N, C-alpha and C positions, 0 to 999 in steps of 0.2 A: 718344495724342496725334499729330497729324499733324505731318510735317517741317516744314511752311509756315506752322504756327501761330507766332503771336507769343509769346515767351517771357515770360511775367510776372515772372521774377527778373530779366529784361534787358531792358526796354524798346527796342524799337527793333530786335531782333534775332529771327531764328526760332529755333524750338528746334533746328534742325539746324545753325544758325551757333554756338548756345549749345554745342553738343555739339561741335563742332569746336574752339572755343576751349578748352572744358574739355580736350580731347584735347592740344592744343598746349601748352597749361600743365604737363601731367603730362609730355610729352616733353621739356621744358625743365627740368623739375626731374631728370629722369633723366640728363639731359646734364650738368646741373650736377654732380650727385654723381659721374659718370664723369671728369668734368675734374678734380674735387678727387682723385680716386684717382689719374689719371694725373700730376698734379702732386706729389704724394706720391712716388710711385714714381721719378718724374725727380728729386727731390731727394735721395732715396734713393741712385741710381745714381751721380749727381754726387758725392755725398758718399764712396762707394766708390771713385770714380776718384780722388779727392783723397788718400785715406791711403795710407800706404806698404803695400805687399804683400811678402811674403816667399815664396820658393820653397821647396817640399818637397823 
């Protein structure tokens, strides 16, 4: 299939545009997962700062 052919699954877009849309959606999902990990880490470190620490 050529890049500039109309994508039958997405009328009004070419197959190249559809590929770009799919790649962008995948990147967004990866960034959302990474953001969730960062939020969890930030929450953990914030809780560590709030709890009393003893010196050895």
